[in-house]
ROVEXNU-401797 format. One record per residue (C-alpha): x, y, z; residue in one letter. Coordinates in steps of 0.2 Angstrom, whole numbers, plus 2048, in hexadecimal, padded with zeros to 3 digits. Example, Ala and Ser with C-alpha at 12.3 -4.5 7.8 and 13.67 -1.06 7.14 Angstrom:
2
83E7EA827A8447FB824S
//
This chain:
340
800800800M8088117FBP80D81B80AG80B80C816G818807823P8267FD81DT82A7EB824L8397F282DS82F800835T8227F383CL8307E8843C8387F684CC8277FC853F8237EA859L8347E8861L8317F986AW8207F3870V8277E2876F8357EB880T82A7F7888I81D7EA88DF82A7DF895H8327ED89FK8207F18A5G81D7DF8AAQ82D7DE8B4G8387D48A8D8467CC8B2P8527D38A5A84E7E58AAS8527E08BDH8647DA8BDP86B7D08CBG8677BF8D4P8567BC8DCH8597AE8E9Y8487AD8F2L83A7A48EAL8297AD8EBP81D7A38F7P80F7998F0I80479E8FEH8067AF906E7FA7AC914V7FD79D920I7ED79792AH7EF78F93BS7E778F94CH7ED79195ER7F8783964G7FC77D953A80D77C94BT80E78893CA81B78992ET81F799925L827794914P83779D90EC841794900V8507998F7L8527958E4G8657958E6T87179A8F4T87D7A98F3P88F7A68F8P88C7AE909S87B7B2911Y8707B3920K85D7B1921V8547BD92ER8427B9933W8387C793CS8267CB940K81F7DC93BV8157E394AE8057EB945P8037FD94AG8147FE952E81E801942L82C7F5946R8327E3943E8367D7951T8457CC94DL8417B994FI84F7AF948L85F7B193EV8687A2935T8777A1929N871790922G87A78692FL87678E940H867797946A8647A3955R8537A895CG84F7B8963Y8417BF96EG8327B5975P82D7AE964L83F7A8961G83E79B96EG82F792965R836795953A84378A949R848788937M83F77A92ER84F775924R846769919G85476A90CH863775909R859783901L84C78390FD84B79391AA839790920S834795932L82B78993DV82179094CI81C78395AA80D786965G80679495BV7FF7A2967R7F27B0964L8007BD963E8097B3955D7FC7B8948E8027C693CG80F7CA92ER8207C292DY82F7C6923R83C7BA91CC84B7C4917E85B7BE90EL86A7C8912I8797C6907N8827D7908G87F7DB8F6I86C7DA8F2E8617D6901D84F7CF8FDE8407C9907S8307C1906V8217C5911A8147B8918L8057BA923T8017AD931L7EE7AE933S7E57A5942L7D379E941E7CA7A794FG7BC7B1956V7BA7C495AV7B07CA969F7AC7DB970P7B17DE982Y7AE7EC98FQ7B07EB9A2P7A47EB9B0S7A57FE9B1R79C8009A0G7A180598FR7AF810989Y7BB80D998Q7CB80798FF7D9811988N7E380797BY7EF7FF987Y7E17FA993E7D77F2985A7E67E8980K7E87E2992Q7D67DE994A7D67D3984C7E57C998BE7DC7C799CE7CE7BF993Q7D87B2989D7D97BD979G7E37CC971R7DD7DB969L7D67D7958A7DD7DE948T7D37E793BY7D37D892FS7CD7CD93EQ7BF7D9941L7BA7DA92FY7B97C792EQ7AE7C793DA7A37D4935W7A17C9926T79C7BB931E78F7C593AG7967D0948L78B7DF94AD7917EB958W78C7FD95CC79A801968N7AB806962A7BB7FC967G7CE7FD966W7D77F2959L7E97EC95AL7EF7F994DE7E9807959G7D980B94FS7C780C956V7B980494CR7A97FB94DY7A07EF941P78E7F293BV7847E6931L7737EE934T775801931A76A80B93ER76981C945A770819956P77F81094EC78881C943G779821938G77081892AR77E81791EG785807916R78A7F8922P79C7F6925G7AA7F9931I7A880B938R7B881493DS7BB82294AY7CC827941G7DC82A94BP7DA82995ER7E682D96CD7EB81C974R7ED823985M7DF830987R7D182997CD7C681C984R7BB80E97BY7B77FC97CD7C27EE975A7C07E1967F7C97D296CC7CE7C2962F7D17B1968T7D47A0960S7D178D963A7D3787975L7DF77A97BA7D2775988G7BF77498AQ7B177F991V7A377799BF79477D9A4F79077A9B7V77E77D9BBP7787859CCG7747959D4R78579B9D9L78E7AB9DET79E7AF9D5L7A87A89E3S79E7989E3E7A17979D0A7B47979D3H7B278A9E0A7A777F9D5A7B47809C7C7C377C9D2R7BA76C9D9R7B97669C7R7CC76A9C3G7C87799B9A7C778C9BAV7B97989B7V7B979B9A4A7BF7AC99DK7B47B5990V7C07B0982G7BF79E987H7AC79F985L7AC7A7974Y7B979A96EA7AF78B975A79F79396CW7A879595CK7B378695AF7AB779966S79877D962G795781975L782784976D77B787987Q76B79198BC77179599DD77A7A49A4G78A7A09ACG7977AA9B6W7A87AE9ADL7B87B39B5A7B67C69B2D7A67C69BCG79A7C69ADS78C7BA9A9V78B7B3997R7857A498DF78879D97CP77B79A96FI77F79095FV76D78D95AT76179C95EP750797966R74279F970P7457A3982R7587A297FC75E7B397DG7517BA972G75C7BE963L75B7B5952P76E7B394FD77B7A7958P7877B0964G78C7B1976V77F7BB980R7837C598FS7797C99A0F7867D69A4G78F7D79B4F7837D29C3P7887D49D5R7957C79D9P78B7C29E8Q77B7BE9DEQ7787AB9DEA76E7A99CEA77A7A19C1Y7847929BDG7967949B7T7A07909A8Y7B07879ACC7C07849A1Y7CC7759A3A7DC77299AE7DD762990N
//
């Protein structure tokens, strides 16, 4: 065709397009230098409390001299906690997690981390970093625990905790402050709560399934946020997270005071259950009991898996609360917790 592009012009144009495309796609040729760590097949590792979890980190080849450094990225604190350092032959653990962590060493290129007796505080983001003095590189993985989120407030009423008191309160109830992702997951599973609570990252939020005027207005359902808060001065409730239990929760009937409840559990080789114990038993063991029972914090609650008339009056499963009766009130049984 007269005036059309020549064959050589088309070839040059196609070569230029090919080059630009591969640079945009991250062509290895445009990033010189060795890449030793293989990308993980799964970036999220699922586990539960008490289990042994393996975080995979594998080298494609080994540099002449190197170290592998494992650390945990602490949410809301803008820091990393060192766990373990190895040179391929010897490994040294650091901090409280280092005592439960070891290298898997399935083969000579295996730098995977094994965590024994997984705890609630182990959940989070981890980094496997290869240090060879020339071009350091790393892969990130997330350890996710199966669990349940529960709102918590003390006997004094709502909005009593600053951030640090909320953190301590969750730990006293066999839990830890929930993360945003844990609260979001709980919301998708049905958590609807109109009181704002602290999260591990330091934010304050609350989950709404049914939008209503007294609960942030009639906008769309979702996780409502109070924005940045002062961790020392501002006071809210807490959203706690707990996971599967190593023991079991059982109900002791009767008309007991709180002190009699403690004695009843001791006679059975157990202790009065904490709030986190009851939520975990409801979530993971299907505990369904239409009787209010004392818990260790002085509250009275009961777990419902199958809603029914005269058993809490609500249409959804959950843990119901009678609040914090007087400890001398002899009107309830008790929920006990015993280690297996």
